[in-house]
KEVEX-250438 format. One record per residue (C-alpha): chain; x, y, z. Coordinates in Angstrom, 2 decimals. Layout:
residues N
<"A"; <X; Y; Z>>
...
END
This chain:
residues 47
<"A"; <-13.33; 27.94; -27.59>>
<"A"; <-10.85; 28.91; -24.96>>
<"A"; <-9.96; 32.54; -24.37>>
<"A"; <-6.59; 33.85; -23.40>>
<"A"; <-8.15; 34.47; -19.97>>
<"A"; <-8.86; 30.74; -19.56>>
<"A"; <-5.17; 29.80; -19.75>>
<"A"; <-3.48; 28.86; -16.51>>
<"A"; <0.28; 28.78; -16.48>>
<"A"; <1.96; 27.05; -13.57>>
<"A"; <5.57; 26.32; -12.84>>
<"A"; <6.66; 22.68; -12.57>>
<"A"; <6.61; 22.75; -8.77>>
<"A"; <3.18; 24.38; -8.65>>
<"A"; <1.72; 21.88; -11.09>>
<"A"; <3.08; 18.93; -9.11>>
<"A"; <1.78; 20.31; -5.82>>
<"A"; <4.30; 18.32; -3.87>>
<"A"; <7.86; 17.17; -3.55>>
<"A"; <9.79; 14.42; -5.26>>
<"A"; <11.58; 12.38; -2.59>>
<"A"; <13.73; 10.33; -5.06>>
<"A"; <12.89; 7.09; -3.26>>
<"A"; <12.31; 5.27; -6.56>>
<"A"; <16.01; 5.23; -7.31>>
<"A"; <16.53; 3.10; -4.19>>
<"A"; <13.35; 1.04; -4.15>>
<"A"; <13.59; -0.23; -7.72>>
<"A"; <17.14; -1.67; -7.56>>
<"A"; <16.60; -3.14; -4.09>>
<"A"; <13.37; -4.85; -5.14>>
<"A"; <15.00; -6.16; -8.33>>
<"A"; <17.86; -7.68; -6.33>>
<"A"; <15.39; -9.26; -3.90>>
<"A"; <13.40; -10.80; -6.76>>
<"A"; <16.56; -12.22; -8.33>>
<"A"; <17.70; -13.65; -4.97>>
<"A"; <14.30; -15.27; -4.34>>
<"A"; <14.16; -16.75; -7.86>>
<"A"; <17.73; -18.07; -7.53>>
<"A"; <16.88; -19.59; -4.15>>
<"A"; <13.78; -21.27; -5.59>>
<"A"; <15.70; -22.54; -8.60>>
<"A"; <18.50; -24.12; -6.56>>
<"A"; <16.27; -25.59; -3.85>>
<"A"; <14.02; -27.34; -6.39>>
<"A"; <16.88; -29.32; -7.97>>
END
C-alpha cells in the first residue's frame, strides 16, 4: 500500500515538463482545408 510519503503532487506545468505552443489550432484547420482541396481536385479532374 502507498504511504502518504509516497504521494507526489506536481502543478500542471511541472507534470507536463514543457510548454504548449498552440500549433495544433493552426495545423489542424490548414491540413483539413488541404485535404478538401485535394479531394475536390481529384473529383473534378476524374470526370
